[in-house]
All heavy atoms as a GROMACS GRO file, in nm:
protein
  599
    1MET      N    1   1.688   4.101  -5.167
    1MET     CA    2   1.599   4.122  -5.056
    1MET      C    3   1.465   4.173  -5.109
    1MET      O    4   1.462   4.260  -5.195
    1MET     CB    5   1.656   4.226  -4.959
    1MET     CG    6   1.788   4.188  -4.897
    1MET     SD    7   1.777   4.037  -4.806
    1MET     CE    8   1.782   4.096  -4.642
    2VAL      N    9   1.359   4.116  -5.056
    2VAL     CA   10   1.224   4.158  -5.096
    2VAL      C   11   1.142   4.183  -4.971
    2VAL      O   12   1.162   4.120  -4.867
    2VAL     CB   13   1.155   4.052  -5.185
    2VAL    CG1   14   1.225   4.037  -5.318
    2VAL    CG2   15   1.146   3.918  -5.116
    3SER      N   16   1.049   4.276  -4.983
    3SER     CA   17   0.959   4.305  -4.871
    3SER      C   18   0.863   4.188  -4.853
    3SER      O   19   0.849   4.101  -4.940
    3SER     CB   20   0.881   4.432  -4.899
    3SER     OG   21   0.790   4.410  -5.006
    4PHE      N   22   0.796   4.183  -4.739
    4PHE     CA   23   0.700   4.076  -4.712
    4PHE      C   24   0.587   4.078  -4.816
    4PHE      O   25   0.541   3.974  -4.861
    4PHE     CB   26   0.641   4.091  -4.573
    4PHE     CG   27   0.736   4.049  -4.463
    4PHE    CD1   28   0.698   4.060  -4.331
    4PHE    CD2   29   0.862   4.000  -4.490
    4PHE    CE1   30   0.782   4.020  -4.229
    4PHE    CE2   31   0.948   3.960  -4.388
    4PHE     CZ   32   0.907   3.971  -4.257
    5ARG      N   33   0.544   4.196  -4.856
    5ARG     CA   34   0.438   4.208  -4.956
    5ARG      C   35   0.484   4.152  -5.091
    5ARG      O   36   0.413   4.076  -5.155
    5ARG     CB   37   0.396   4.355  -4.971
    5ARG     CG   38   0.273   4.375  -5.057
    5ARG     CD   39   0.231   4.521  -5.059
    5ARG     NE   40   0.204   4.575  -4.928
    5ARG     CZ   41   0.084   4.575  -4.869
    5ARG    NH1   42  -0.018   4.524  -4.932
    5ARG    NH2   43   0.067   4.627  -4.751
    6GLU      N   44   0.607   4.186  -5.130
    6GLU     CA   45   0.662   4.134  -5.256
    6GLU      C   46   0.688   3.984  -5.247
    6GLU      O   47   0.669   3.911  -5.343
    6GLU     CB   48   0.791   4.209  -5.292
    6GLU     CG   49   0.860   4.160  -5.416
    6GLU     CD   50   0.780   4.178  -5.545
    6GLU    OE1   51   0.680   4.251  -5.546
    6GLU    OE2   52   0.820   4.117  -5.647
    7LEU      N   53   0.730   3.937  -5.131
    7LEU     CA   54   0.752   3.794  -5.111
    7LEU      C   55   0.624   3.715  -5.133
    7LEU      O   56   0.622   3.615  -5.205
    7LEU     CB   57   0.807   3.767  -4.971
    7LEU     CG   58   0.822   3.621  -4.931
    7LEU    CD1   59   0.919   3.548  -5.023
    7LEU    CD2   60   0.866   3.610  -4.786
    8ALA      N   61   0.514   3.762  -5.074
    8ALA     CA   62   0.385   3.695  -5.092
    8ALA      C   63   0.344   3.695  -5.238
    8ALA      O   64   0.298   3.593  -5.291
    8ALA     CB   65   0.278   3.762  -5.006
    9ARG      N   66   0.365   3.807  -5.308
    9ARG     CA   67   0.329   3.816  -5.449
    9ARG      C   68   0.412   3.718  -5.532
    9ARG      O   69   0.360   3.647  -5.617
    9ARG     CB   70   0.350   3.958  -5.499
    9ARG     CG   71   0.293   3.982  -5.640
    9ARG     CD   72   0.347   4.107  -5.704
    9ARG     NE   73   0.488   4.102  -5.734
    9ARG     CZ   74   0.544   4.030  -5.833
    9ARG    NH1   75   0.470   3.955  -5.910
    9ARG    NH2   76   0.675   4.033  -5.852
   10ARG      N   77   0.542   3.712  -5.506
   10ARG     CA   78   0.629   3.623  -5.583
   10ARG      C   79   0.599   3.475  -5.557
   10ARG      O   80   0.605   3.392  -5.648
   10ARG     CB   81   0.776   3.650  -5.550
   10ARG     CG   82   0.829   3.773  -5.616
   10ARG     CD   83   0.979   3.776  -5.603
   10ARG     NE   84   1.032   3.904  -5.645
   10ARG     CZ   85   1.161   3.931  -5.652
   10ARG    NH1   86   1.250   3.839  -5.620
   10ARG    NH2   87   1.201   4.048  -5.692
   11LEU      N   88   0.571   3.441  -5.433
   11LEU     CA   89   0.538   3.302  -5.401
   11LEU      C   90   0.414   3.257  -5.476
   11LEU      O   91   0.407   3.144  -5.526
   11LEU     CB   92   0.518   3.284  -5.251
   11LEU     CG   93   0.644   3.298  -5.164
   11LEU    CD1   94   0.606   3.301  -5.017
   11LEU    CD2   95   0.743   3.186  -5.192
   12LEU      N   96   0.315   3.344  -5.486
   12LEU     CA   97   0.194   3.313  -5.562
   12LEU      C   98   0.225   3.304  -5.711
   12LEU      O   99   0.180   3.211  -5.779
   12LEU     CB  100   0.086   3.418  -5.536
   12LEU     CG  101   0.026   3.417  -5.397
   12LEU    CD1  102  -0.060   3.542  -5.376
   12LEU    CD2  103  -0.055   3.293  -5.374
   13ALA      N  104   0.301   3.398  -5.764
   13ALA     CA  105   0.333   3.400  -5.907
   13ALA      C  106   0.415   3.279  -5.949
   13ALA      O  107   0.397   3.225  -6.058
   13ALA     CB  108   0.407   3.530  -5.942
   14ASP      N  109   0.505   3.233  -5.861
   14ASP     CA  110   0.590   3.118  -5.892
   14ASP      C  111   0.519   2.985  -5.867
   14ASP      O  112   0.575   2.880  -5.896
   14ASP     CB  113   0.719   3.122  -5.810
   14ASP     CG  114   0.812   3.234  -5.853
   14ASP    OD1  115   0.787   3.296  -5.958
   14ASP    OD2  116   0.911   3.260  -5.781
   15GLY      N  117   0.401   2.990  -5.810
   15GLY     CA  118   0.326   2.867  -5.783
   15GLY      C  119   0.377   2.789  -5.664
   15GLY      O  120   0.347   2.670  -5.649
   16VAL      N  121   0.453   2.853  -5.577
   16VAL     CA  122   0.507   2.785  -5.459
   16VAL      C  123   0.394   2.758  -5.358
   16VAL      O  124   0.391   2.653  -5.296
   16VAL     CB  125   0.619   2.869  -5.394
   16VAL    CG1  126   0.670   2.804  -5.267
   16VAL    CG2  127   0.732   2.889  -5.493
   17VAL      N  128   0.303   2.853  -5.344
   17VAL     CA  129   0.189   2.840  -5.254
   17VAL      C  130   0.062   2.878  -5.329
   17VAL      O  131   0.066   2.947  -5.431
   17VAL     CB  132   0.204   2.931  -5.129
   17VAL    CG1  133   0.319   2.888  -5.042
   17VAL    CG2  134   0.219   3.075  -5.168
   18GLU      N  135  -0.051   2.830  -5.279
   18GLU     CA  136  -0.179   2.864  -5.342
   18GLU      C  137  -0.236   2.994  -5.287
   18GLU      O  138  -0.301   3.069  -5.360
   18GLU     CB  139  -0.279   2.752  -5.320
   18GLU     CG  140  -0.245   2.626  -5.396
   18GLU     CD  141  -0.347   2.517  -5.376
   18GLU    OE1  142  -0.463   2.550  -5.341
   18GLU    OE2  143  -0.314   2.401  -5.397
   19ARG      N  144  -0.213   3.019  -5.158
   19ARG     CA  145  -0.263   3.141  -5.095
   19ARG      C  146  -0.159   3.191  -4.998
   19ARG      O  147  -0.105   3.114  -4.919
   19ARG     CB  148  -0.393   3.113  -5.018
   19ARG     CG  149  -0.509   3.080  -5.107
   19ARG     CD  150  -0.633   3.043  -5.031
   19ARG     NE  151  -0.648   3.114  -4.906
   19ARG     CZ  152  -0.737   3.083  -4.813
   19ARG    NH1  153  -0.819   2.984  -4.832
   19ARG    NH2  154  -0.746   3.151  -4.702
   20MET      N  155  -0.133   3.322  -5.001
   20MET     CA  156  -0.039   3.381  -4.908
   20MET      C  157  -0.061   3.531  -4.906
   20MET      O  158  -0.083   3.592  -5.010
   20MET     CB  159   0.105   3.350  -4.951
   20MET     CG  160   0.211   3.400  -4.854
   20MET     SD  161   0.203   3.332  -4.687
   20MET     CE  162   0.217   3.157  -4.718
   21THR      N  163  -0.057   3.587  -4.786
   21THR     CA  164  -0.068   3.732  -4.770
   21THR      C  165   0.056   3.782  -4.696
   21THR      O  166   0.125   3.704  -4.629
   21THR     CB  167  -0.193   3.771  -4.690
   21THR    OG1  168  -0.180   3.718  -4.557
   21THR    CG2  169  -0.320   3.720  -4.755
   22HIS      N  170   0.083   3.910  -4.708
   22HIS     CA  171   0.198   3.965  -4.636
   22HIS      C  172   0.176   3.959  -4.485
   22HIS      O  173   0.271   3.948  -4.409
   22HIS     CB  174   0.229   4.108  -4.684
   22HIS     CG  175   0.125   4.208  -4.650
   22HIS    ND1  176   0.011   4.224  -4.724
   22HIS    CD2  177   0.119   4.298  -4.550
   22HIS    CE1  178  -0.062   4.320  -4.670
   22HIS    NE2  179   0.001   4.367  -4.566
   23GLN      N  180   0.049   3.960  -4.443
   23GLN     CA  181   0.021   3.948  -4.300
   23GLN      C  182   0.062   3.810  -4.248
   23GLN      O  183   0.117   3.797  -4.138
   23GLN     CB  184  -0.128   3.971  -4.270
   23GLN     CG  185  -0.173   4.112  -4.295
   23GLN     CD  186  -0.237   4.129  -4.431
   23GLN    OE1  187  -0.214   4.051  -4.523
   23GLN    NE2  188  -0.319   4.231  -4.446
   24ARG      N  189   0.036   3.706  -4.329
   24ARG     CA  190   0.073   3.570  -4.290
   24ARG      C  191   0.225   3.555  -4.289
   24ARG      O  192   0.280   3.490  -4.199
   24ARG     CB  193   0.009   3.468  -4.385
   24ARG     CG  194   0.043   3.325  -4.351
   24ARG     CD  195  -0.016   3.283  -4.218
   24ARG     NE  196   0.013   3.143  -4.194
   24ARG     CZ  197   0.046   3.094  -4.075
   24ARG    NH1  198   0.048   3.172  -3.970
   24ARG    NH2  199   0.071   2.967  -4.061
   25VAL      N  200   0.293   3.616  -4.384
   25VAL     CA  201   0.439   3.613  -4.387
   25VAL      C  202   0.493   3.678  -4.259
   25VAL      O  203   0.584   3.625  -4.194
   25VAL     CB  204   0.495   3.684  -4.512
   25VAL    CG1  205   0.647   3.696  -4.504
   25VAL    CG2  206   0.453   3.611  -4.638
   26SER      N  207   0.436   3.790  -4.221
   26SER     CA  208   0.478   3.860  -4.100
   26SER      C  209   0.455   3.774  -3.976
   26SER      O  210   0.541   3.766  -3.888
   26SER     CB  211   0.402   3.992  -4.087
   26SER     OG  212   0.441   4.060  -3.972
   27GLN      N  213   0.342   3.708  -3.970
   27GLN     CA  214   0.311   3.621  -3.856
   27GLN      C  215   0.412   3.505  -3.848
   27GLN      O  216   0.462   3.474  -3.740
   27GLN     CB  217   0.170   3.566  -3.869
   27GLN     CG  218   0.129   3.476  -3.755
   27GLN     CD  219  -0.010   3.418  -3.774
   27GLN    OE1  220  -0.056   3.404  -3.887
   27GLN    NE2  221  -0.075   3.385  -3.665
   28LEU      N  222   0.441   3.444  -3.961
   28LEU     CA  223   0.538   3.334  -3.962
   28LEU      C  224   0.676   3.383  -3.920
   28LEU      O  225   0.748   3.312  -3.849
   28LEU     CB  226   0.545   3.271  -4.101
   28LEU     CG  227   0.424   3.187  -4.141
   28LEU    CD1  228   0.434   3.148  -4.288
   28LEU    CD2  229   0.412   3.064  -4.054
   29SER      N  230   0.714   3.502  -3.962
   29SER     CA  231   0.846   3.555  -3.926
   29SER      C  232   0.859   3.575  -3.775
   29SER      O  233   0.967   3.561  -3.720
   29SER     CB  234   0.874   3.686  -3.999
   29SER     OG  235   0.800   3.792  -3.944
   30ARG      N  236   0.748   3.606  -3.710
   30ARG     CA  237   0.750   3.626  -3.565
   30ARG      C  238   0.744   3.494  -3.489
   30ARG      O  239   0.806   3.480  -3.383
   30ARG     CB  240   0.631   3.713  -3.521
   30ARG     CG  241   0.642   3.857  -3.559
   30ARG     CD  242   0.531   3.940  -3.495
   30ARG     NE  243   0.398   3.883  -3.509
   30ARG     CZ  244   0.313   3.910  -3.608
   30ARG    NH1  245   0.349   3.994  -3.703
   30ARG    NH2  246   0.193   3.856  -3.612
   31GLU      N  247   0.668   3.397  -3.540
   31GLU     CA  248   0.639   3.276  -3.462
   31GLU      C  249   0.727   3.156  -3.494
   31GLU      O  250   0.744   3.070  -3.409
   31GLU     CB  251   0.493   3.237  -3.483
   31GLU     CG  252   0.396   3.340  -3.430
   31GLU     CD  253   0.252   3.306  -3.460
   31GLU    OE1  254   0.226   3.206  -3.530
   31GLU    OE2  255   0.165   3.381  -3.413
   32ASP      N  256   0.782   3.146  -3.614
   32ASP     CA  257   0.856   3.027  -3.655
   32ASP      C  258   1.007   3.052  -3.645
   32ASP      O  259   1.062   3.135  -3.718
   32ASP     CB  260   0.820   2.988  -3.798
   32ASP     CG  261   0.874   2.852  -3.838
   32ASP    OD1  262   0.954   2.795  -3.761
   32ASP    OD2  263   0.837   2.803  -3.946
   33PRO      N  264   1.076   2.981  -3.557
   33PRO     CA  265   1.220   3.002  -3.544
   33PRO      C  266   1.299   2.960  -3.669
   33PRO      O  267   1.412   3.003  -3.687
   33PRO     CB  268   1.259   2.917  -3.424
   33PRO     CG  269   1.143   2.831  -3.392
   33PRO     CD  270   1.023   2.886  -3.461
   34ALA      N  271   1.240   2.877  -3.756
   34ALA     CA  272   1.308   2.832  -3.877
   34ALA      C  273   1.294   2.931  -3.992
   34ALA      O  274   1.349   2.910  -4.099
   34ALA     CB  275   1.253   2.696  -3.919
   35PHE      N  276   1.220   3.040  -3.971
   35PHE     CA  277   1.200   3.140  -4.076
   35PHE      C  278   1.334   3.204  -4.112
   35PHE      O  279   1.416   3.228  -4.025
   35PHE     CB  280   1.101   3.247  -4.028
   35PHE     CG  281   1.045   3.332  -4.139
   35PHE    CD1  282   0.937   3.290  -4.213
   35PHE    CD2  283   1.102   3.455  -4.170
   35PHE    CE1  284   0.885   3.367  -4.315
   35PHE    CE2  285   1.051   3.533  -4.271
   35PHE     CZ  286   0.942   3.489  -4.344
   36PRO      N  287   1.357   3.230  -4.240
   36PRO     CA  288   1.485   3.294  -4.281
   36PRO      C  289   1.505   3.429  -4.212
   36PRO      O  290   1.409   3.493  -4.170
   36PRO     CB  291   1.467   3.313  -4.432
   36PRO     CG  292   1.358   3.223  -4.473
   36PRO     CD  293   1.270   3.203  -4.354
   37PRO      N  294   1.631   3.473  -4.202
   37PRO     CA  295   1.660   3.600  -4.134
   37PRO      C  296   1.586   3.718  -4.196
   37PRO      O  297   1.578   3.730  -4.318
   37PRO     CB  298   1.812   3.616  -4.152
   37PRO     CG  299   1.862   3.481  -4.185
   37PRO     CD  300   1.751   3.406  -4.250
   38VAL      N  301   1.534   3.803  -4.108
   38VAL     CA  302   1.458   3.921  -4.151
   38VAL      C  303   1.543   4.045  -4.125
   38VAL      O  304   1.609   4.057  -4.022
   38VAL     CB  305   1.326   3.932  -4.071
   38VAL    CG1  306   1.250   4.058  -4.107
   38VAL    CG2  307   1.241   3.808  -4.096
   39VAL      N  308   1.541   4.138  -4.222
   39VAL     CA  309   1.617   4.263  -4.212
   39VAL      C  310   1.518   4.378  -4.212
   39VAL      O  311   1.423   4.381  -4.292
   39VAL     CB  312   1.713   4.276  -4.333
   39VAL    CG1  313   1.786   4.408  -4.329
   39VAL    CG2  314   1.809   4.160  -4.336
   40GLN      N  315   1.540   4.474  -4.123
   40GLN     CA  316   1.457   4.594  -4.117
   40GLN      C  317   1.514   4.696  -4.214
   40GLN      O  318   1.632   4.732  -4.204
   40GLN     CB  319   1.455   4.650  -3.975
   40GLN     CG  320   1.360   4.763  -3.954
   40GLN     CD  321   1.218   4.714  -3.930
   40GLN    OE1  322   1.196   4.606  -3.881
   40GLN    NE2  323   1.122   4.796  -3.966
   41ILE      N  324   1.433   4.743  -4.309
   41ILE     CA  325   1.474   4.847  -4.403
   41ILE      C  326   1.373   4.959  -4.391
   41ILE      O  327   1.262   4.950  -4.443
   41ILE     CB  328   1.481   4.793  -4.548
   41ILE    CG1  329   1.581   4.679  -4.558
   41ILE    CG2  330   1.517   4.906  -4.644
   41ILE    CD1  331   1.587   4.612  -4.693
   42GLY      N  332   1.412   5.064  -4.321
   42GLY     CA  333   1.317   5.172  -4.293
   42GLY      C  334   1.205   5.118  -4.205
   42GLY      O  335   1.230   5.059  -4.102
   43ARG      N  336   1.082   5.135  -4.250
   43ARG     CA  337   0.967   5.083  -4.176
   43ARG      C  338   0.927   4.943  -4.222
   43ARG      O  339   0.841   4.881  -4.162
   43ARG     CB  340   0.849   5.178  -4.190
   43ARG     CG  341   0.873   5.310  -4.120
   43ARG     CD  342   0.759   5.407  -4.138
   43ARG     NE  343   0.630   5.346  -4.109
   43ARG     CZ  344   0.514   5.398  -4.142
   43ARG    NH1  345   0.508   5.511  -4.207
   43ARG    NH2  346   0.401   5.337  -4.111
   44SER      N  347   0.988   4.896  -4.330
   44SER     CA  348   0.953   4.766  -4.387
   44SER      C  349   1.050   4.659  -4.341
   44SER      O  350   1.163   4.686  -4.304
   44SER     CB  351   0.957   4.772  -4.540
   44SER     OG  352   0.866   4.865  -4.588
   45LYS      N  353   1.003   4.536  -4.345
   45LYS     CA  354   1.088   4.421  -4.317
   45LYS      C  355   1.109   4.347  -4.448
   45LYS      O  356   1.019   4.339  -4.531
   45LYS     CB  357   1.023   4.330  -4.214
   45LYS     CG  358   1.014   4.396  -4.078
   45LYS     CD  359   0.957   4.304  -3.976
   45LYS     CE  360   0.952   4.374  -3.842
   45LYS     NZ  361   0.892   4.292  -3.740
   46ALA      N  362   1.229   4.294  -4.465
   46ALA     CA  363   1.264   4.226  -4.590
   46ALA      C  364   1.332   4.094  -4.559
   46ALA      O  365   1.387   4.073  -4.450
   46ALA     CB  366   1.355   4.314  -4.675
   47VAL      N  367   1.329   4.006  -4.657
   47VAL     CA  368   1.390   3.874  -4.645
   47VAL      C  369   1.453   3.839  -4.780
   47VAL      O  370   1.409   3.886  -4.884
   47VAL     CB  371   1.285   3.770  -4.600
   47VAL    CG1  372   1.181   3.747  -4.704
   47VAL    CG2  373   1.349   3.641  -4.558
   48ASP      N  374   1.556   3.756  -4.777
   48ASP     CA  375   1.622   3.712  -4.900
   48ASP      C  376   1.533   3.607  -4.967
   48ASP      O  377   1.504   3.503  -4.909
   48ASP     CB  378   1.758   3.652  -4.866
   48ASP     CG  379   1.842   3.620  -4.989
   48ASP    OD1  380   1.786   3.615  -5.101
   48ASP    OD2  381   1.962   3.599  -4.972
   49TYR      N  382   1.491   3.634  -5.090
   49TYR     CA  383   1.399   3.544  -5.161
   49TYR      C  384   1.463   3.408  -5.185
   49TYR      O  385   1.396   3.305  -5.183
   49TYR     CB  386   1.354   3.605  -5.293
   49TYR     CG  387   1.248   3.522  -5.362
   49TYR    CD1  388   1.121   3.513  -5.309
   49TYR    CD2  389   1.276   3.451  -5.478
   49TYR    CE1  390   1.023   3.436  -5.370
   49TYR    CE2  391   1.180   3.374  -5.540
   49TYR     CZ  392   1.053   3.367  -5.486
   49TYR     OH  393   0.957   3.290  -5.545
   50ARG      N  394   1.595   3.403  -5.204
   50ARG     CA  395   1.663   3.276  -5.228
   50ARG      C  396   1.656   3.184  -5.107
   50ARG      O  397   1.664   3.062  -5.121
   50ARG     CB  398   1.809   3.300  -5.267
   50ARG     CG  399   1.824   3.375  -5.399
   50ARG     CD  400   1.965   3.417  -5.420
   50ARG     NE  401   2.000   3.514  -5.314
   50ARG     CZ  402   2.116   3.572  -5.302
   50ARG    NH1  403   2.214   3.542  -5.384
   50ARG    NH2  404   2.138   3.658  -5.206
   51LEU      N  405   1.642   3.240  -4.988
   51LEU     CA  406   1.627   3.160  -4.866
   51LEU      C  407   1.480   3.134  -4.834
   51LEU      O  408   1.445   3.030  -4.779
   51LEU     CB  409   1.693   3.231  -4.748
   51LEU     CG  410   1.842   3.258  -4.758
   51LEU    CD1  411   1.889   3.339  -4.640
   51LEU    CD2  412   1.918   3.128  -4.769
   52ALA      N  413   1.394   3.230  -4.867
   52ALA     CA  414   1.252   3.218  -4.833
   52ALA      C  415   1.178   3.119  -4.922
   52ALA      O  416   1.089   3.048  -4.876
   52ALA     CB  417   1.184   3.355  -4.840
   53ARG      N  418   1.215   3.112  -5.049
   53ARG     CA  419   1.142   3.022  -5.141
   53ARG      C  420   1.151   2.877  -5.096
   53ARG      O  421   1.049   2.809  -5.086
   53ARG     CB  422   1.195   3.038  -5.284
   53ARG     CG  423   1.110   2.965  -5.385
   53ARG     CD  424   1.166   2.981  -5.526
   53ARG     NE  425   1.072   2.944  -5.630
   53ARG     CZ  426   1.036   2.819  -5.658
   53ARG    NH1  427   1.085   2.721  -5.587
   53ARG    NH2  428   0.951   2.795  -5.754
   54PRO      N  429   1.271   2.822  -5.065
   54PRO     CA  430   1.277   2.683  -5.018
   54PRO      C  431   1.204   2.663  -4.884
   54PRO      O  432   1.146   2.557  -4.860
   54PRO     CB  433   1.425   2.653  -5.003
   54PRO     CG  434   1.498   2.765  -5.064
   54PRO     CD  435   1.403   2.878  -5.086
   55TYR      N  436   1.205   2.766  -4.799
   55TYR     CA  437   1.133   2.756  -4.671
   55TYR      C  438   0.985   2.733  -4.697
   55TYR      O  439   0.923   2.645  -4.638
   55TYR     CB  440   1.154   2.884  -4.589
   55TYR     CG  441   1.061   2.896  -4.471
   55TYR    CD1  442   1.087   2.830  -4.352
   55TYR    CD2  443   0.946   2.974  -4.479
   55TYR    CE1  444   1.001   2.840  -4.245
   55TYR    CE2  445   0.859   2.985  -4.372
   55TYR     CZ  446   0.887   2.918  -4.255
   55TYR     OH  447   0.800   2.927  -4.149
   56PHE      N  448   0.925   2.813  -4.786
   56PHE     CA  449   0.782   2.800  -4.813
   56PHE      C  450   0.751   2.676  -4.897
   56PHE      O  451   0.645   2.616  -4.880
   56PHE     CB  452   0.729   2.926  -4.882
   56PHE     CG  453   0.707   3.039  -4.785
   56PHE    CD1  454   0.803   3.137  -4.769
   56PHE    CD2  455   0.593   3.046  -4.709
   56PHE    CE1  456   0.785   3.241  -4.680
   56PHE    CE2  457   0.573   3.148  -4.618
   56PHE     CZ  458   0.669   3.247  -4.603
   57ALA      N  459   0.842   2.636  -4.985
   57ALA     CA  460   0.820   2.518  -5.068
   57ALA      C  461   0.818   2.391  -4.982
   57ALA      O  462   0.742   2.298  -5.009
   57ALA     CB  463   0.927   2.507  -5.175
   58GLY      N  464   0.898   2.388  -4.877
   58GLY     CA  465   0.904   2.270  -4.791
   58GLY      C  466   0.807   2.272  -4.675
   58GLY      O  467   0.799   2.176  -4.598
   59ARG      N  468   0.732   2.377  -4.663
   59ARG     CA  469   0.640   2.393  -4.551
   59ARG      C  470   0.511   2.314  -4.574
   59ARG      O  471   0.453   2.318  -4.680
   59ARG     CB  472   0.605   2.542  -4.538
   59ARG     CG  473   0.562   2.580  -4.403
   59ARG     CD  474   0.572   2.732  -4.386
   59ARG     NE  475   0.530   2.762  -4.254
   59ARG     CZ  476   0.404   2.750  -4.213
   59ARG    NH1  477   0.313   2.717  -4.296
   59ARG    NH2  478   0.374   2.774  -4.089
   60LYS      N  479   0.466   2.242  -4.471
   60LYS     CA  480   0.342   2.166  -4.481
   60LYS      C  481   0.225   2.256  -4.443
   60LYS      O  482   0.233   2.335  -4.350
   60LYS     CB  483   0.344   2.046  -4.387
   60LYS     CG  484   0.439   1.939  -4.430
   60LYS     CD  485   0.427   1.820  -4.340
   60LYS     CE  486   0.522   1.711  -4.385
   60LYS     NZ  487   0.516   1.595  -4.298
   61LEU      N  488   0.116   2.243  -4.517
   61LEU     CA  489  -0.005   2.319  -4.488
   61LEU      C  490  -0.075   2.255  -4.369
   61LEU      O  491  -0.103   2.136  -4.370
   61LEU     CB  492  -0.098   2.320  -4.610
   61LEU     CG  493  -0.228   2.395  -4.596
   61LEU    CD1  494  -0.200   2.543  -4.572
   61LEU    CD2  495  -0.312   2.378  -4.720
   62ARG      N  496  -0.100   2.335  -4.266
   62ARG     CA  497  -0.168   2.285  -4.147
   62ARG      C  498  -0.285   2.377  -4.115
   62ARG      O  499  -0.276   2.462  -4.027
   62ARG     CB  500  -0.071   2.280  -4.030
   62ARG     CG  501   0.041   2.180  -4.049
   62ARG     CD  502   0.128   2.173  -3.926
   62ARG     NE  503   0.182   2.302  -3.889
   62ARG     CZ  504   0.306   2.340  -3.910
   62ARG    NH1  505   0.390   2.260  -3.969
   62ARG    NH2  506   0.347   2.458  -3.871
   63PRO      N  507  -0.396   2.361  -4.188
   63PRO     CA  508  -0.509   2.449  -4.162
   63PRO      C  509  -0.570   2.424  -4.025
   63PRO      O  510  -0.568   2.311  -3.975
   63PRO     CB  511  -0.608   2.415  -4.273
   63PRO     CG  512  -0.573   2.277  -4.314
   63PRO     CD  513  -0.425   2.261  -4.289
   64GLY      N  514  -0.622   2.528  -3.966
   64GLY     CA  515  -0.685   2.517  -3.836
   64GLY      C  516  -0.826   2.460  -3.847
   64GLY      O  517  -0.889   2.465  -3.952
   65ALA      N  518  -0.874   2.406  -3.739
   65ALA     CA  519  -1.009   2.351  -3.737
   65ALA      C  520  -1.108   2.466  -3.716
   65ALA      O  521  -1.086   2.556  -3.637
   65ALA     CB  522  -1.022   2.250  -3.624
   66ARG      N  523  -1.218   2.460  -3.789
   66ARG     CA  524  -1.321   2.563  -3.774
   66ARG      C  525  -1.404   2.533  -3.651
   66ARG      O  526  -1.463   2.426  -3.638
   66ARG     CB  527  -1.410   2.566  -3.897
   66ARG     CG  528  -1.338   2.625  -4.017
   66ARG     CD  529  -1.428   2.648  -4.132
   66ARG     NE  530  -1.544   2.727  -4.097
   66ARG     CZ  531  -1.641   2.756  -4.183
   66ARG    NH1  532  -1.633   2.715  -4.307
   66ARG    NH2  533  -1.743   2.828  -4.145
   67THR      N  534  -1.407   2.627  -3.560
   67THR     CA  535  -1.480   2.605  -3.435
   67THR      C  536  -1.628   2.635  -3.449
   67THR      O  537  -1.706   2.598  -3.362
   67THR     CB  538  -1.420   2.692  -3.323
   67THR    OG1  539  -1.428   2.829  -3.364
   67THR    CG2  540  -1.277   2.654  -3.295
   68ASP      N  541  -1.668   2.703  -3.558
   68ASP     CA  542  -1.810   2.736  -3.573
   68ASP      C  543  -1.890   2.619  -3.629
   68ASP      O  544  -2.012   2.619  -3.623
   68ASP     CB  545  -1.827   2.859  -3.662
   68ASP     CG  546  -1.770   2.839  -3.801
   68ASP    OD1  547  -1.677   2.758  -3.816
   68ASP    OD2  548  -1.818   2.906  -3.894
   69LEU      N  549  -1.823   2.516  -3.681
   69LEU     CA  550  -1.894   2.402  -3.739
   69LEU      C  551  -1.921   2.293  -3.637
   69LEU      O  552  -2.020   2.221  -3.646
   69LEU     CB  553  -1.815   2.344  -3.855
   69LEU     CG  554  -1.793   2.437  -3.974
   69LEU    CD1  555  -1.711   2.367  -4.081
   69LEU    CD2  556  -1.926   2.482  -4.032
   70HIS      N  557  -1.832   2.278  -3.541
   70HIS     CA  558  -1.846   2.172  -3.441
   70HIS      C  559  -1.837   2.235  -3.303
   70HIS      O  560  -1.738   2.300  -3.271
   70HIS     CB  561  -1.736   2.068  -3.456
   70HIS     CG  562  -1.727   2.012  -3.595
   70HIS    ND1  563  -1.818   1.921  -3.644
   70HIS    CD2  564  -1.640   2.036  -3.696
   70HIS    CE1  565  -1.785   1.890  -3.767
   70HIS    NE2  566  -1.680   1.961  -3.804
   71PRO      N  567  -1.937   2.214  -3.220
   71PRO     CA  568  -1.930   2.271  -3.085
   71PRO      C  569  -1.818   2.201  -3.006
   71PRO      O  570  -1.784   2.085  -3.034
   71PRO     CB  571  -2.066   2.241  -3.024
   71PRO     CG  572  -2.121   2.129  -3.106
   71PRO     CD  573  -2.059   2.140  -3.241
   72PRO      N  574  -1.759   2.270  -2.910
   72PRO     CA  575  -1.652   2.208  -2.830
   72PRO      C  576  -1.706   2.087  -2.753
   72PRO      O  577  -1.823   2.084  -2.713
   72PRO     CB  578  -1.606   2.318  -2.736
   72PRO     CG  579  -1.706   2.428  -2.748
   72PRO     CD  580  -1.785   2.405  -2.871
   73ALA      N  581  -1.620   1.989  -2.732
   73ALA     CA  582  -1.660   1.868  -2.660
   73ALA      C  583  -1.686   1.902  -2.515
   73ALA      O  584  -1.608   1.973  -2.451
   73ALA     CB  585  -1.553   1.762  -2.672
   74ALA      N  586  -1.795   1.850  -2.461
   74ALA     CA  587  -1.829   1.872  -2.319
   74ALA      C  588  -1.746   1.778  -2.234
   74ALA      O  589  -1.731   1.661  -2.264
   74ALA     CB  590  -1.977   1.848  -2.298
   75GLU      N  591  -1.694   1.832  -2.126
   75GLU     CA  592  -1.613   1.748  -2.036
   75GLU      C  593  -1.686   1.720  -1.910
   75GLU      O  594  -1.767   1.786  -1.861
   75GLU     CB  595  -1.482   1.818  -2.006
   75GLU     CG  596  -1.396   1.829  -2.128
   75GLU     CD  597  -1.262   1.893  -2.095
   75GLU    OE1  598  -1.218   1.886  -1.978
   75GLU    OE2  599  -1.202   1.951  -2.185
   0.00000   0.00000   0.00000
């Protein structure tokens, strides 16, 4: 079991992802039902790295569109 902060560090060190923060890991754990099981340890949340690594390796990057570059379409 590793904390979200350690998970982000390991994913970067192993080359699984190019960019990752513990905040993004936390957001994914809340929003994605396919996220591996999370365990509360004290005030920290932890996840099994053996389950999390394949989850992140198989995940497609879906960057958001920048709204400051293109004004919204007028209807």
